[in-house]
N, C-alpha and C positions, 0 to 999 in steps of 0.2 A: 514317636518322632523317629526320622530316619537318622541312623548312626553312620557316619562315614568310616571307611576303612582307615583313612588318614587319622581320624580321631582315636580309633582303637589302638593304632600303632603308636600314637603319641602317648596314650595312657599306659600302654605296655611298657614303653620305654621309661616312663616315669616310675612304675611300680614294679615291673618285672613279672606281673601276674600274666596267666594265660590269655590268649586272645578272646575266647568265649567269656572268661571271667570279666575282661575289661568291657566287652561289648554289653554283657548284662548289667554291669555296674553304671555304664554310661546310659543305658536305657532307664534303669531305675532312678538315676539322678537327672534325667531329662536334659542330659548333655552338659551338665555342670561338673567340670574337671575336679574341682576341690571336693564335692560331695562324692564323686566317684571314687576318688582316692580314699576317702573315709569309709565308703562301703567295703572297698577291697580290704582294708585294714580290719574292719569289723568282721569280715568273712574269715579273715586269718585267725582272729581270736576265737571265733566260733569253732573253727576246725581244731584249733589247739586245745580247746576244752573238751571236745569229743575224744581226742586222741591222748588225753592226759595220762591214762594209765598204761599206755604202750611203752615197750622196752626201747631204750635207745642205746644198743650195744655196738652200733657202727658209728662212724664219724671221724673226727680229727682231733689230735692232741698235739699242741705246739708249745715248745719252750723257747723263750727269748731272754736275751741277756742285754743290759744297758752297755753303751759304748765303753763306760769307764769300768765294766766287769765287776760291779759291785752290788747289782741287783738282778735278780732273775724272777721270771714268772712262768707259770704253766697255765694254759687255757685249754679246756677240753669242751668241744661242741659235739653233741650226740645226735644221731639221726637213727631211722630204723633200718635202712638197707645200705649195703656196699654200693649199689648203683648211685644212690644220691651222694653218698660221701665222696665218691670219685668225680662228682661233677664240678666243672670249673668254678661255677657260681658259688657252690658250697665252700670250696677251697679258698676262693677269694674272700668270702665273707668271714671265714675262720681266721684268716691271715689279718684282716682288717680289725677284728675284735682283739686279736692278740696284740697288734701294734698299738691299739688304743690302750691296752693294758700296760704294756711296757712303757709307754710314753707318760702315763698318768700314775701307775702303781697304786691303784685303788686299795682300800684297806681290806675289802672282802668281796664276796661274789655279788651281793646286793649292790654294793657301790659300783662295781663294774657294770651291772645291768642298767644302772641309771646314767651312765656316761654316753655322751653322743659320738656316734660315727657319721660325720656329715650332719645332716639334719634330723637324724633318727637316733633314738636311744637304742643301745644294745638289745635290750629287752624287746623293743618294738620290731627291730629287724629280725630277730629269731622268730617271733610270732608270725610276721609276714611270711617268712619262709616255710613255715608250717601251713599257712593258707595257700600259698603257691603250689607246693608239691603234694598236699594232701597227706603228708608224712610228718610225724611228730619231730621237731627240732628242740633241743634243750641245751642251755649253757649248763653243762653238768659239772664243771670244776673250774675253780680258779684258786690259785695260792701264789704267794710271793715270798721270797727269801732274800736277805741281805748279808754281805760278808765283806771282807777285805778283798776277796777274789771269788767269783762265782763262775761256775762252769755248768753246761747243760748238754743233754743227749737226747735225741729223738730216734726212736727205733724205726727201721726201715718201713714197718707196716703203717706208720703214722698214727698209730692208736696208743702209744705208750711213750711217755717222756719222763725225764728226771732231771734234777737240778741239785748241785752240791755247793755249799757255802764253805770257805776256808778262812782262816785266821790271817792269812798272808798271801801275797802273790806267789804262785808256784808255776812250774812248767805247764803249758797249756795241755800238752799231751797227757801228762800225769793226771791232771784235773778231770780230763775227759774220761780217762780209764775209770776213775772213781765213780763218775757219773754213770758209766756203763755198768759198773758193779752194782749200783743201786737199782738200775733198771732191771738187770738180769736176775738179781738174787733177792730183790724185795725186803730188805731188812726192816725190822720194826723200829729201830732206833739207832743212834750213833754207837753207843756201847751199853753195858749193862747199868751204867749209872743214871742213863736217862730213859731207860725202859719204862713204859708207863706202868704204874703200880697195879692197874687192873690185869694187865698182860702177866705180870710176874705172878700175881695171885692165882690166875688162871693155870699157869704152867705148873705151879706148886700143887694145886688142887688135883690136876690130871696125874701128876707124879705119885701123890698120895693114893688116889684111887687105884692106879695100876699096881702099885706095891700091895695094897690090901687084896686086890683081886688074885695076885699071884702067891698069896698066903705068906707074905714076909711077916716077921715078928713085929709086933706093935712098937717095940723100943727102937727100931732102925727105920720105921716108915718115913720119918721126917728127914733123916740123912739120906734116904734114897730119892726123896722128893727134891731136896737140895741138889742132889747129883743130876737129876733130870733138868733142873733149871739151869745149871752150869752148861749142860749140853745144848739147851735151847739158846742160850746166849752166844755160844760158839757158832751155832747155825744161823742164828737170826738177827744178830746185831752186826752192824757194818764193820767196825774195827776188828772184831773177833772172827769174822768169816774168813774162810780160805779165799785168797785172792784168785780171781777167775783166770788170770793169765799165768799164775804159778801157784798151783795149789799147796806147794810145800811151805809157803809162807802166808801169815795172815795179811789182811789189809793194813793193819797197824804196822807190822814189820815192813811192809813195802814201802809206806809213806815214811817211815823213820829212816829207811836206807836212802830216800830221796832228799829228805830235809828233816832233821831231828826236831826242828821247831814248828813244823806245820801241824795244824790241828783242824779237824772237821767240826765246823760250828753247827751244822745241820744239813738236812736235805728234804727235798720234796719229790714225790713219785706219784704218777697217775697213770692208770691203764683203764681204757674202756671196757676191758674184758674182766676186770676184777669184781 
């Protein structure tokens, strides 16, 4: 059957798919717009399946905070090339998904995928983008955090973001500086007290192995390993790290100088390049 240019344009406006994809879908559907939309969605799923093993090291990472400053989320949408990540449509979709996340604060990434943006689920929107561009798109990260005050930071590249939760309201600039510290220094935990057990054991093992390789006496190997762990805490836990704006003091010292009662409850950080 003859497919009119106006019909192709209409389907393109409805789906965002390319002109030829719209024409082919309308031909296959015998001009039925509903069926044509289904065909385009199916094509997107097929392309997504074919490209499932591709790397998505480009994309966009967004941090958002609720108006009351008590909840924050980070959403990361990955794609294959910088060209696609800078496309306005890609940026708009990432923002709409991040807005959906902050408005609903789903429990996990699967719950976010199931939420609707307009008439489509987040998962469906991402699959359709894969079909449209022929390039893998992926909701590669979602996390949320709550506190009495939450602050976030998005790096200028748009591929790295961090959020920090505090036990009380503090100066906005101070809170942002701590979020920047998390982004820049990538700590493993707030302090040595909440450092994951597997990380602690790994560092102790590395310390022991190094001491043995250096020929240290067996009776001091454990002490050397403990010393290595303390050094690791200093370099890799937020409160023990040197403050990036003044290396003469730790983050803990800086916060204490601002407000002796303020505590960091937790943080989240995500980078597409990690």
